[in-house]
C-alpha positions in Angstrom: 44.3 -11.1 19.6 44.5 -8.4 22.3 43.8 -5.7 19.7 40.8 -7.6 18.3 39.4 -8.0 21.8 39.7 -4.3 22.5 37.9 -3.4 19.2 35.1 -5.9 20.0 34.7 -4.3 23.5 34.4 -0.8 22.1 31.9 -1.9 19.5 29.8 -3.7 22.1 29.8 -0.6 24.4 28.7 1.7 21.6 25.9 -0.6 20.6 24.7 -0.7 24.2 24.6 3.1 24.5 22.8 3.3 21.1 20.2 0.9 22.3 19.6 2.9 25.5 19.1 6.2 23.6 16.7 4.4 21.2 14.6 3.1 24.1 14.1 6.6 25.5 13.6 8.6 22.3 12.1 6.1 19.9 8.6 4.5 20.4 8.1 1.3 22.3 7.0 -1.9 20.5 3.6 -1.5 22.2 2.9 1.6 20.1 3.8 0.0 16.7 0.5 -0.7 14.9 -0.4 -4.4 14.5 -0.5 -6.3 11.1 2.2 -4.1 9.6 3.3 -4.6 6.0 6.9 -5.3 5.2 7.3 -1.6 4.4 5.9 -0.6 7.8 8.2 -3.1 9.5 11.2 -1.5 8.0 10.9 -2.4 4.3 11.4 0.1 1.4 8.0 2.0 1.4 8.9 4.7 -1.2 5.5 6.4 -0.9 5.9 7.1 2.8 9.5 8.1 2.4 8.4 10.7 -0.2 5.9 12.1 2.4 8.7 12.4 5.0 10.9 14.1 2.5 8.1 16.5 1.7 7.6 17.4 5.4 11.4 17.9 5.8 11.3 20.3 3.0 8.8 22.5 4.9 10.5 23.5 8.2 8.0 24.2 11.0 5.0 22.7 9.1 3.7 21.1 12.3 3.9 24.5 14.1 1.5 26.0 11.6 -1.1 23.2 12.2 -3.9 23.9 14.6 -4.5 21.5 17.5 -7.7 20.3 15.9 -5.9 19.4 12.7 -3.2 17.6 14.7 -5.9 15.5 16.4 -7.7 14.9 13.1 -4.9 13.8 10.8 -4.3 10.1 10.4 -1.2 8.3 9.4 -0.7 5.4 6.9 -1.2 3.0 9.8 -4.9 4.0 9.9 -4.7 5.6 13.3 -4.4 9.2 14.6 -0.9 10.4 13.7 -0.2 11.9 17.1 -0.9 8.5 18.8 1.2 6.5 16.4 4.5 5.6 17.9 6.3 5.8 14.5 4.6 8.9 13.0 3.7 11.3 15.8 6.9 13.2 15.5 5.6 14.4 12.1 3.0 16.5 13.9 5.3 17.6 16.6 3.9 15.4 19.4 5.9 13.5 22.0 4.6 11.0 24.6 6.1 11.4 28.0 5.8 8.5 30.3 4.6 9.3 33.9 7.8 7.8 35.3 9.9 10.5 33.6 8.1 13.4 35.4 9.8 14.9 38.3 6.6 15.3 40.3 5.5 11.7 39.6 5.1 9.4 42.5 6.6 6.6 40.4 9.9 8.4 40.0 12.0 10.2 42.6 14.5 11.5 40.0 12.5 12.4 36.9 13.9 14.1 33.8 10.9 16.3 32.9 9.1 18.9 34.9 5.9 20.6 33.9 4.4 23.9 35.0 1.3 26.0 34.6 2.1 29.3 33.0 0.7 32.5 34.6 1.2 36.2 34.5 3.9 37.7 36.7 5.6 41.0 37.3 8.5 41.8 35.0 11.8 42.2 36.8 14.6 44.1 35.2 18.2 43.3 36.2 20.7 46.2 36.2 24.3 45.1 35.7 27.0 47.3 37.2 30.3 47.1 39.1 31.2 48.1 42.6 33.8 47.9 45.4 33.6 46.1 48.8 34.0 48.3 51.9 33.8 47.8 55.6 30.3 48.2 57.1 30.6 51.6 58.6 27.7 50.9 61.0 29.6 47.8 62.4 33.1 49.4 62.6 34.6 51.0 65.7 37.8 53.0 66.1 38.9 52.1 69.6 40.6 55.0 71.5 41.2 55.5 75.2 39.0 58.1 77.1 42.0 59.5 79.1 45.7 59.8 78.7 47.9 57.0 79.9 50.5 54.3 79.1 49.5 50.9 77.6 50.4 48.3 80.2 49.1 45.2 78.4 47.8 44.4 74.8 45.5 41.4 74.7 44.9 41.2 71.0 46.6 41.3 67.6 45.6 41.9 64.0 43.1 39.3 62.9 42.0 38.3 66.4 38.3 37.5 66.7 36.9 39.1 69.9 33.5 39.0 71.7 31.6 41.9 73.0 33.0 43.4 76.3 36.2 41.4 75.9 39.3 43.5 77.2 41.4 44.6 74.2 44.2 46.4 76.2 44.8 48.2 79.5 46.3 51.6 80.2 47.8 53.0 83.4 46.8 56.5 84.2 47.2 58.9 87.2 44.0 60.6 86.1 42.1 57.4 86.6 43.7 57.1 90.1 42.4 60.6 91.0 38.9 59.8 89.7 38.8 56.6 91.7 40.0 58.5 94.8 37.1 60.9 94.4 34.7 58.0 94.2 36.1 56.4 97.3 36.0 59.7 99.2 32.4 60.3 98.1 31.4 56.8 99.1 32.9 57.2 102.6 31.3 60.6 103.1 28.0 59.3 102.0 28.1 56.4 104.4 29.1 58.7 107.3 26.4 61.3 106.6 23.8 58.5 106.4 24.8 57.3 109.9 24.7 61.0 111.1 21.2 61.4 109.7 20.0 58.2 111.4 21.4 59.3 114.7 19.8 62.8 114.5 16.4 61.2 113.7 16.7 59.0 116.7 17.6 61.9 119.0 14.7 64.0 117.5 12.3 61.1 118.2 13.4 61.2 121.9 13.1 65.0 121.9 16.8 65.4 122.6 17.7 67.0 119.3 15.9 69.8 117.4 14.2 69.5 114.0 16.8 71.9 112.5 19.6 69.4 113.3 17.7 66.7 111.5 17.2 68.9 108.4 20.9 69.9 108.4 21.9 66.2 108.6 19.5 65.4 105.8 21.0 68.1 103.5 24.5 66.9 104.2 23.6 63.3 103.3 21.9 64.3 100.1 24.9 66.4 99.0 27.4 63.6 99.7 25.2 61.1 97.9 25.0 63.4 94.8 28.8 63.8 94.8 29.1 60.0 95.0 26.9 59.6 92.0 28.8 62.1 90.0 32.1 60.4 90.8 30.7 57.0 89.9 29.3 58.4 86.6 32.7 59.8 85.7 34.3 56.4 86.1 31.6 54.7 84.0 32.1 57.3 81.2 35.8 56.3 81.3 34.8 52.7 80.7 34.6 51.0 84.2 31.9 48.4 84.8 30.3 47.0 87.9 32.8 44.2 88.0 35.6 46.8 88.0 34.1 48.7 91.0 34.0 45.4 92.8 37.6 44.6 92.0 38.7 48.1 93.2 36.9 47.7 96.5 38.7 44.3 97.0 42.1 45.4 96.0 44.0 46.2 99.2 47.1 47.5 97.4 45.3 49.8 95.1 47.1 48.4 92.0 43.9 48.3 89.9 43.2 51.9 90.7 45.6 53.0 88.1 44.6 50.5 85.3 41.8 51.2 82.9 40.5 48.3 80.8 39.4 49.1 77.2 36.8 46.7 75.9 35.2 45.7 72.6 31.8 47.3 71.9 30.6 44.3 69.9 31.8 41.0 68.3 34.3 41.5 65.6 37.7 41.2 64.0 40.8 43.3 64.8 41.5 45.0 61.4 44.3 47.4 62.5 46.4 47.8 65.7 48.4 51.0 66.3 49.6 50.6 69.9 52.1 48.5 71.8 53.0 48.0 75.4 54.7 51.1 76.9 53.3 53.5 74.3 51.7 56.7 75.6 48.1 57.1 74.3 45.6 59.8 74.7 41.9 60.5 73.7 41.5 60.9 69.9 44.4 58.6 69.0 43.1 55.4 67.3 44.7 52.3 68.9 42.6 49.5 67.4 40.2 49.3 64.4 37.5 46.7 65.1 35.0 45.5 62.4 32.1 43.0 62.3 32.8 41.3 59.0 29.6 39.3 58.9 28.2 42.1 56.7 30.0 44.5 54.3 29.0 47.5 52.3 29.2 47.4 48.5 29.3 50.8 46.7 28.1 50.7 43.1 27.3 53.2 40.4 24.0 53.6 38.6 23.5 55.6 35.4 21.1 58.5 35.3 18.5 56.8 33.1 18.0 54.1 35.8 17.3 56.5 38.6 13.6 56.6 38.3 13.1 52.9 38.3 15.4 52.5 41.3 13.7 55.2 43.4 10.2 53.9 42.6 11.3 50.4 43.8 12.9 51.8 46.9 9.6 53.4 47.9 7.6 50.1 47.5 10.0 47.5 48.7 13.6 46.5 49.4 15.8 46.2 46.3 17.8 42.9 46.3 21.3 42.7 44.9 23.6 39.8 43.9 27.3 40.3 44.2 30.0 38.1 42.6 33.8 38.5 42.7 36.6 36.9 40.7 38.2 35.3 43.7 35.2 33.0 44.2 33.8 32.1 40.7 30.3 30.7 40.7 29.6 31.9 44.3 27.1 34.7 44.9 26.5 37.0 47.8 23.1 38.4 48.6 22.2 41.8 50.0 19.8 44.8 49.8 20.3 48.4 48.7 19.8 50.7 51.8 21.0 54.0 50.4 20.8 55.9 47.1 23.1 58.8 46.7 21.7 62.3 47.0 24.1 63.8 44.4 25.2 62.9 40.9 28.7 62.9 39.5 28.8 65.6 36.9 31.5 63.9 34.8 30.2 60.4 34.6 26.4 61.1 35.1 26.2 58.4 37.7 24.9 58.1 41.2 26.4 56.0 44.0 24.3 53.4 45.7 25.1 51.3 48.8 24.1 47.8 49.5 24.6 45.9 52.8 25.7 42.3 51.7 25.7 39.2 53.9 29.2 37.9 54.5 28.7 35.1 57.0 31.8 33.1 55.9 33.9 36.3 55.8 35.0 35.6 52.2 34.5 39.2 50.9 37.4 41.5 51.7 37.2 45.3 51.8 38.9 46.6 48.6 37.7 43.8 46.3 36.1 44.8 43.0 32.9 43.1 42.3 30.1 42.6 39.8 26.7 43.7 41.0 23.2 42.7 39.7 20.4 44.8 40.9 16.9 43.4 40.5 14.1 46.0 40.1 10.5 45.6 39.3 9.1 47.5 36.3 5.5 47.3 37.5 4.4 45.7 34.2 2.7 42.3 34.2 3.7 39.7 31.5 3.5 36.0 30.8 6.8 34.6 31.9 8.3 31.1 31.4 11.7 29.6 32.4 14.5 30.0 29.8 14.9 26.2 29.7 11.3 25.9 28.4 11.9 27.9 25.3 13.5 26.1 22.4 14.2 27.1 18.8 14.7 25.4 15.4 15.4 27.0 12.0 14.2 30.4 13.2 11.1 29.2 15.0 10.7 29.6 18.8 8.5 27.0 20.5 7.5 25.3 23.7 6.0 21.9 24.4 2.4 22.3 25.6 0.3 19.6 27.1 -2.1 18.1 24.5 -3.9 15.4 26.4 -3.0 12.5 28.8 0.7 11.8 28.3 1.0 13.7 25.0 2.8 17.1 24.5 2.8 19.1 21.3 5.3 21.7 20.3 3.7 25.1 19.7 5.3 28.2 18.2 5.5 31.3 20.4 6.7 34.9 20.1 9.1 35.9 22.7 9.5 39.4 24.1 12.1 40.6 26.6 14.6 38.2 28.0 15.7 38.1 31.6 18.3 36.2 33.7 16.2 33.2 34.3 12.9 33.8 32.4 11.6 34.9 29.1 8.5 37.0 28.3 6.0 35.4 25.9 4.0 37.8 23.7 2.0 35.3 21.6 1.3 31.5 21.6 0.5 30.9 25.2 -2.3 31.8 27.6 -2.3 31.7 31.5 -3.4 28.4 32.8 -1.8 26.2 30.1 0.6 23.5 31.0 4.1 23.4 29.4 7.3 21.5 29.9 9.6 23.6 32.0 12.7 21.4 32.5 13.8 18.6 30.1 12.2 20.1 27.0 15.4 19.5 25.0 14.8 15.8 25.4 11.4 16.1 23.7 12.9 18.3 21.0 15.4 15.5 20.2 12.5 13.1 19.7 10.4 15.5 17.5 13.4 16.3 15.3 14.6 12.7 14.9 14.1 12.9 11.1 17.0 15.3 10.9 19.2 12.6 12.4 18.3 10.2 9.6 15.4 8.4 11.4 11.9 8.1 9.9 8.8 6.0 10.0 10.3 3.5 7.6 13.7 3.3 9.2 
């Protein structure tokens, strides 16, 4: 009993699915002509079966018929064949209910989308390979600007830092001398300013001579220039306004010997070559900092593609799409910003560089990648989506709007194929409406005779 129940359940499910497909692809009862004979209702009409067999023996017969002939031919039900729910597939016509259209107000999730075809610029996609590198314009090799000993290391490899954040500090006698010169210059400047003010006061009361005022003025200007030079030297070493304030408020002078080294921009610590207690000097890299939100991708282009690439570079930016094996199905976008000035004599290729967005920091320097470069050929052509072009027994065709809810399949001649579109050389004109998405559903209805269905079935 349990086995029989399972078999009954499976049969019922299959019957339900079959009824659902028949409702979508086969005509509704409203389109069946009234006053049908027994043969029209499903009886054995051998005459009509012979006509269907004759049509099946001539593949693509409806594609060779003109639109005028399709409108004029009448079926055995004494009505235009393209309007007959049982016969219109014989002339390659399908009726699409408005509720199935994606742009229809009656349906928020349609299955069919239409479009008006028009001429467009032909884009060519160049496929090549490349390698991911750090963005050299967003990478900094951090080195101290004077000799000293690292007293504290604030970061480690992989640390995310912000601009002006302290990376490490060094203790240096040279820094102490530079700060001493600054403090001395500051004191002399303040003293000479008071002397100048006193001499001006005495001169106004005719107690001091003008030469004394001039001498005081010269001393003040000299001391102020020396103070500016001492301050500039400290700023070159890396001190900021906050550091000068901290030095002035440090009664023990501890900060006078410490030089903070800061991050020039936001980024990630890629390498670290220093530890606390290590002696460092100018020119020795301590930290490699990189902003990984963008990376460089270096790819190779063959000599025959150079002209097209250079012409596009003069007119516009050249977009690229990058994919890596580590993240299948995910693409990274960028633009070419440099085309190599020399060619490899062995491979006859030129290096090109693209700056690629890496907001999620998934791309890693050293990764191999596949690169698609989109360039415009400058040639106009009639382009349609790949999904709109169908084929059957060697015939390429599209579904073109006939009238009202009716669409007819029309043979076309295709030209060059691209990633997402196809060039049409013959069979379509700008301004005509075709089915762009869901055309395969219409194809199933038109070719139903191949599945054993016919007007008399």
